[in-house]
Each structure stands twice: as structure tokens, then as C-alpha cells.
Residue, then its C-alpha position, 0 to 999 in steps of 0.5 A: m279432631i279427626y276422631n270427632i269428624v269420623h264419629s259424627i259421620l258414623r253417628e249420622a250414618a246410623s240413620i241411613n239404610g244399609y245400602g247407604l252405609f255400604s256405599f259410604i264405606l266402599f267409597f272411603g275404602f277405595f279413596i284411601g286405597v288410591l291414596v296409598w297406591a299413589f304415595s307408594l309410587k317410585k319417583k323414577y317410575l313417575v318421571k318415566m311415565g311423565d316423559l312418555p307422551l313427549d317421547g317420539g317413539e322412534c326406535i334405533k338398533t344398537p350394534t351391541d344388542k340386535n334383538q332389543s331396540k332402544k328408545l331415543 
């Protein structure tokens, strides 16, 4: 099924000039790249980034480590 779809798209793309075909391939490659990147993200990273807007941003100093600050 997918083979038939891709085959028909590429068959129709033969009538498009070189710039149109290049644009199609560039868009398709970028789209697949973003999908691969999105699915390869770790759950812990996504949770951390999702909680970032809700974090107040206040920093407190811990008595054990004076050089590093810890987020509340």
C-alpha cells in the first residue's frame, strides 16, 4: 500500500521540473528527520522540559554545596 502511494507520487513528480522534485525530497527528508528526532527523545527529558514553564525559577543554596544552586 505505501509502496503504491510512493510510486504514484514519484511517477507524477517526473512531470515536475528539477526544482519541484528537489523541494519535495527536501521537505520529505526534513519531515522524516523531525519524526525520528521526536521519537528518539527520552521521557525524562520531555517531562523536564514540560515542567519548565511551571517552575518558579527561584534558586536556593544548599548547605552542602555552596557553588551550585538547586531549583525549587
